[in-house]
C-alpha positions as CSV (number, residue, x, y, z in Angstrom):
1,X,110.6,70.7,98.1
2,X,108.6,74.1,99.0
3,X,111.5,76.9,100.0
4,X,110.7,79.7,102.9
5,X,111.5,83.6,103.1
6,X,112.3,84.6,106.6
7,X,113.0,87.4,107.3
8,X,114.8,87.9,110.6
9,X,115.5,91.3,112.5
10,X,119.0,92.1,113.9
11,X,119.9,95.0,116.8
12,X,123.1,95.6,117.0
13,X,124.7,95.7,121.2
14,X,125.0,99.4,120.5
15,X,125.8,102.2,117.9
16,X,129.6,101.2,117.6
17,X,128.9,98.2,115.6
18,X,130.3,97.6,112.2
19,X,127.2,96.7,110.0
20,X,129.2,95.7,107.5
21,X,131.3,93.6,109.2
22,X,128.0,92.2,111.3
23,X,126.4,91.2,107.6
24,X,129.7,89.5,107.0
25,X,129.7,87.5,110.7
26,X,125.9,86.8,110.5
27,X,126.4,85.0,107.0
28,X,129.4,82.8,108.0
29,X,127.6,81.9,111.4
30,X,124.6,80.2,109.1
31,X,124.4,76.0,109.6
32,X,125.9,74.5,107.4
33,X,125.6,71.4,105.6
34,X,122.7,72.2,103.7
35,X,122.9,74.2,100.2
36,X,119.4,75.8,99.7
37,X,119.7,77.4,103.0
38,X,121.6,81.1,102.7
39,X,121.7,85.1,103.0
40,X,119.3,86.7,99.9
41,X,120.1,90.3,100.8
42,X,120.6,92.3,103.9
43,X,118.5,95.8,104.5
44,X,118.9,98.3,107.2
45,X,116.8,100.4,108.6
46,X,117.0,103.1,110.8
47,X,115.6,102.8,114.5
48,X,116.3,105.8,116.2
49,X,119.5,108.1,117.6
50,X,122.1,106.7,114.9
51,X,121.0,103.4,115.8
52,X,120.0,101.0,112.2
53,X,118.3,97.8,112.8
54,X,119.7,94.8,110.1
55,X,116.9,93.1,108.4
56,X,118.4,89.9,107.0
57,X,116.4,88.3,104.2
58,X,117.3,84.2,104.6
59,X,116.1,81.2,102.2
60,X,115.6,78.1,103.6
61,X,114.1,74.9,102.8
62,X,110.1,73.8,103.7
63,X,111.6,71.1,105.6
64,X,114.1,72.5,108.1
65,X,115.0,70.8,111.3
66,X,113.8,72.7,113.9
67,X,112.6,75.8,111.6
68,X,114.1,79.1,112.0
69,X,115.2,78.7,115.4
70,X,118.5,77.3,114.8
71,X,119.0,80.0,112.5
72,X,118.1,82.6,115.5
73,X,120.2,80.6,117.3
74,X,123.1,81.0,115.2
75,X,122.6,84.6,114.4
76,X,122.2,85.6,118.9
77,X,125.8,83.7,119.2
78,X,127.9,86.1,116.5
79,X,129.3,89.1,118.4
80,X,127.8,92.5,118.1
81,X,124.2,91.4,118.0
82,X,122.0,92.2,120.9
83,X,118.7,91.3,119.6
84,X,117.3,88.4,117.1
85,X,113.1,88.6,116.1
86,X,111.9,86.8,113.3
87,X,109.2,89.1,111.1
88,X,108.3,87.1,108.5
89,X,108.0,83.6,107.5
90,X,106.2,82.4,104.4
91,X,106.6,80.0,101.2
92,X,107.8,80.6,98.2
93,X,105.5,80.5,95.2
94,X,107.3,77.4,92.9
């Protein structure tokens, strides 16, 4: 079965949101029951005026029901998340 890499950009509601807590909350929010669905890494990105975005690198099965939508919905429901945007989805080699 193929695996996908989805890079999802998370914009916090404001600059007072703790990115460390947000990272933990995003990991915990992933839909349960799928061992091949997990956060590979986070990358912080400067936006402007002290505001940072998080890029979340999610590994997921190629045949995950609903594609990235369940992950987007789970991330959007996390307290402190202002916006969720999928930047890249690509198939991983192997």
